[in-house]
Structures are given as structure tokens and as C-alpha cells.
VMD Tcl script that draws the C-alpha trace (Angstrom):
set ca {
  {64.32 97.68 -16.56}
  {66.53 97.28 -13.52}
  {69.45 99.59 -12.95}
  {72.93 98.18 -13.33}
  {75.61 98.82 -10.70}
  {78.19 101.35 -11.84}
  {81.35 99.82 -13.31}
  {83.51 102.59 -11.82}
  {83.36 104.59 -8.58}
  {80.71 107.28 -8.58}
  {82.34 110.62 -9.34}
  {82.37 112.98 -6.35}
  {81.80 110.34 -3.67}
  {85.42 110.29 -2.56}
  {87.18 107.98 -0.17}
  {84.78 106.14 2.15}
  {87.06 106.83 5.08}
  {86.02 110.47 4.67}
  {82.36 109.49 5.18}
  {81.03 110.11 8.71}
  {78.75 107.05 8.71}
  {81.47 104.73 7.46}
  {83.92 106.02 10.08}
  {81.33 105.74 12.83}
  {80.52 102.14 11.88}
  {84.24 101.27 11.68}
  {84.86 102.67 15.17}
  {81.74 100.94 16.57}
  {82.85 97.62 15.11}
  {86.39 98.03 16.44}
  {84.97 98.98 19.85}
  {82.77 95.86 20.03}
  {85.77 93.73 19.04}
  {88.11 95.41 21.55}
  {85.81 95.15 24.54}
  {84.27 91.75 23.81}
  {87.24 89.90 25.32}
  {87.22 92.20 28.36}
  {83.49 91.65 28.92}
  {83.34 87.96 28.09}
  {82.26 86.91 31.59}
  {79.46 89.49 31.90}
  {75.98 88.29 30.92}
  {75.14 89.71 27.48}
  {78.54 91.37 27.10}
  {78.53 95.13 26.49}
  {74.78 95.41 27.12}
  {75.16 93.67 30.48}
  {78.19 95.81 31.37}
  {76.36 99.05 30.55}
  {73.36 97.91 32.55}
  {75.54 96.99 35.53}
  {77.35 100.35 35.31}
  {74.02 102.20 35.25}
  {72.77 100.23 38.26}
  {75.98 100.96 40.19}
  {75.42 104.69 39.53}
  {71.94 104.15 41.00}
  {70.12 106.97 39.23}
  {67.22 105.02 37.74}
  {64.30 104.33 40.11}
  {63.19 101.00 38.62}
  {63.68 98.43 35.88}
  {61.46 100.23 33.36}
  {63.30 103.53 33.85}
  {66.61 101.67 33.49}
  {65.41 100.12 30.21}
  {64.37 103.53 28.89}
  {67.63 105.13 29.93}
  {69.70 102.42 28.24}
  {67.36 102.27 25.24}
  {66.75 98.56 25.73}
  {63.37 96.99 25.03}
  {61.67 96.36 28.38}
  {61.13 92.65 27.70}
  {64.81 92.22 26.82}
  {65.68 94.13 30.03}
  {63.74 91.64 32.13}
  {65.84 88.73 30.85}
  {69.05 90.75 31.15}
  {68.31 91.60 34.80}
  {67.49 87.93 35.43}
  {70.95 86.99 34.12}
  {72.67 89.70 36.19}
  {70.81 88.47 39.29}
  {71.84 84.88 38.56}
  {75.47 86.06 38.24}
  {75.25 87.69 41.68}
  {75.88 91.19 40.27}
  {72.51 92.81 41.06}
  {69.36 92.07 43.02}
  {65.77 93.19 42.91}
  {64.61 94.94 46.09}
  {61.32 96.47 47.05}
  {61.43 100.18 46.33}
  {60.99 101.96 49.68}
  {59.26 104.84 47.88}
  {56.71 102.52 46.22}
  {56.40 98.96 47.52}
  {54.61 97.90 44.32}
  {57.86 98.38 42.39}
  {61.26 96.75 42.57}
  {64.48 98.67 42.41}
  {67.52 97.08 40.79}
  {70.49 97.37 43.19}
  {74.09 96.32 42.67}
  {75.52 93.78 45.07}
  {78.96 94.31 46.61}
  {80.28 91.79 44.05}
  {78.51 93.75 41.31}
  {80.12 97.03 42.41}
  {83.59 95.48 42.51}
  {83.01 93.84 39.14}
  {81.79 97.08 37.58}
  {84.80 99.03 38.83}
  {87.25 96.43 37.50}
  {85.44 96.24 34.19}
  {85.44 100.03 33.86}
  {89.21 100.01 34.27}
  {89.65 97.24 31.70}
  {87.21 98.82 29.21}
  {89.05 102.13 29.53}
  {92.33 100.32 28.70}
  {90.67 98.74 25.65}
  {89.33 102.14 24.59}
  {92.76 103.71 24.98}
  {94.18 101.00 22.73}
  {91.44 101.65 20.19}
  {92.12 105.39 20.30}
  {95.92 105.03 20.24}
  {96.08 106.85 16.88}
  {95.39 110.10 18.77}
  {97.20 111.58 21.75}
  {95.76 111.53 25.28}
  {94.41 115.10 25.19}
  {92.62 114.41 21.90}
  {91.19 111.16 23.34}
  {89.59 113.13 26.15}
  {88.33 115.72 23.69}
  {86.90 112.94 21.49}
  {85.15 111.35 24.48}
  {83.78 114.74 25.59}
  {82.43 115.57 22.14}
  {80.96 112.10 21.70}
  {79.17 112.38 25.08}
  {77.84 115.80 24.07}
  {76.39 114.44 20.83}
  {74.93 111.39 22.60}
  {73.25 113.55 25.24}
  {71.82 115.86 22.60}
  {69.98 113.02 20.86}
  {67.24 112.86 23.48}
  {64.87 109.94 23.42}
  {65.22 107.38 20.66}
  {63.44 104.10 20.25}
  {64.78 101.23 22.38}
  {66.32 98.20 20.78}
  {63.82 95.86 19.17}
  {63.22 92.73 21.21}
  {62.81 90.62 18.06}
  {66.08 91.62 16.41}
  {68.08 92.25 19.62}
  {69.60 95.25 17.81}
  {69.01 98.92 17.42}
  {69.26 100.80 14.11}
  {72.18 99.02 12.48}
  {70.71 95.60 11.74}
  {68.73 94.18 8.90}
  {65.47 92.59 10.07}
  {66.12 89.24 11.71}
  {69.86 89.71 12.22}
  {71.34 89.19 15.68}
  {73.98 91.37 17.27}
  {77.48 90.06 17.76}
}
mol new
graphics top color blue
foreach p $ca { graphics top sphere $p radius 0.5 }
foreach p [lrange $ca 0 end-1] q [lrange $ca 1 end] { graphics top cylinder $p $q radius 0.2 }
display resetview
């Protein structure tokens, strides 16, 4: 009683490259590949880089707020911050506004590292987006930021799978 897979393409589905989800996944995969070599020395790669960049900006009052902002499970965030501390990129300091909490603060080395990595990531992104001219790259980035900001709160990454929405249960991110 099971259904058989179609022997020919489904009529009306068209070229997958015309599909938004397929294109988004292709770009996300190419992005991870392009920046992985740039971020190889940062603990936890892109996740560590984004965390360091957020700490350098200094807008989040504590580790929990940082985890929520970055949509990272709070238990995963604890280990990530531990690794960034061990690498000398950030440190935990008592929050002057609430001595019961610790604020995550970038070290001088962390700030320098974040700035250099931002430059190198931008170069990798420009290579990835080389199919479109510079003005369209900026437009693409602007529109992508607008969509991302409009999403509001979403669930953080699952600590068990170490992934967000795009993984099958039990798979690890690459």
C-alpha cells in the first residue's frame, strides 16, 4: 500500500534553482564552506565568531541575554564562552549593575581578533557573492538583514543536536 516515487519529474515543480528554500540552503552551505577556513582558529567556528562579534559590540547585559540574542541554547553557550575564555578572547566580569551576574567582555586580543575576522569574513562573503555586482551585494545584505530582523524570537538551537532547524534529529552541524 506504500506510494511509489514518481519515475519522472513532477509536472509544474520546475527547476529546483527557482525554489526559495533550495536557493537559501545552497547559499547557506556555500557560506559555511567559504568562511570555515577563515574561522578555523576560532573556537566553534562560525558560532564562536558570531558570539565574539556580539560581545565586542557589547549590547547584551549577560550570558543568558547573549544566548537568547544569538539563538543558542544556554547550556551550549556556557561551553562556548568557556572556550572563548580559554582562547583569551573574552572574560567573565562581575556586572557592576548586578553583582550576582557576570558580564561577558571582550579582551583586547578578542577585539583585535574580531576586527581581523570581520575583514576576512567580508572578503569570503564578497567571493561568495561575486555573481552580483557590488551595489547588488549591499542591497542583498540589506534585504537579508531586514528579513532576519523581522523574524523576531525563534527557538534557540537544540543543545542535543547542536543545530537549529535544518538538521535531522541526532545530526551534528559541520
